[in-house]
N, C-alpha and C positions, 0 to 999 in steps of 0.2 A: 628807126629801130624801136622795137618795143617787146615786151614780154607778156605772155598770157598764161594763166593757170588753167591747165586742162584736166587735172585729176589730182588725187592724193593717194599716197602709198603708205601702207602700215610699216612701222618699224618699232623696235623695242628701245625705249629711251634708256640710256645708261645712267640718267639722273633719277628717274622715277621707277625704273625697272618695269614699266608698264608699256603695253602696246599703245602707240600714239600714231597720228597721221602727219605726214610731211607732204607739202604741195609739190606737184610735178609741174614744172614750168617750161615753156618753150619760148625761145627768142625768135623774133621775126625781123627781117631786114628787107627793105625794098629800095627802089630807085629814089633819088632825091625828089622831094616834094610830092611823094606818093603816100603820105601818112594816112590820109582819109581812106584811100582805096585799100590799103593794107588792113586797116581796122575793119572796114566793111567785109573784106574777104575773110578775115578771121571770125567775125560774128556769124557770117553765113556758114562757114565750115563747122563751127561749134553747134549751131542750131541744126544743121543738116545731119550731124552725127548724134543728135540727142543730148549733147552736153550742155551744162549750164553756161550762161553768159555773164553771170554775176557771182562773186565770191562773198562769203561771210567774213565778219571780223571775229577775232578770237582764236581759239585753239584749232578749229577745223575750217577748211576753206569751203566745204560743201556739207549739206546734211547727208547726202548719199555718199557712202564711202568709196565710190568708184573714182 
């Protein structure tokens, strides 16, 4: 089982009262011992849809706000 960040969504922070981004994450679960196949499937799906396969550290997961 694993999780991948696929996008980020805007929201208004109740602390800063500014628009910030929150990551949108999906969880994946596969058959026992299929971890590498599940990771490869996820990478191919992200690449095929034009999404990033790496996230940034810090306040935003991606440069692109999608």
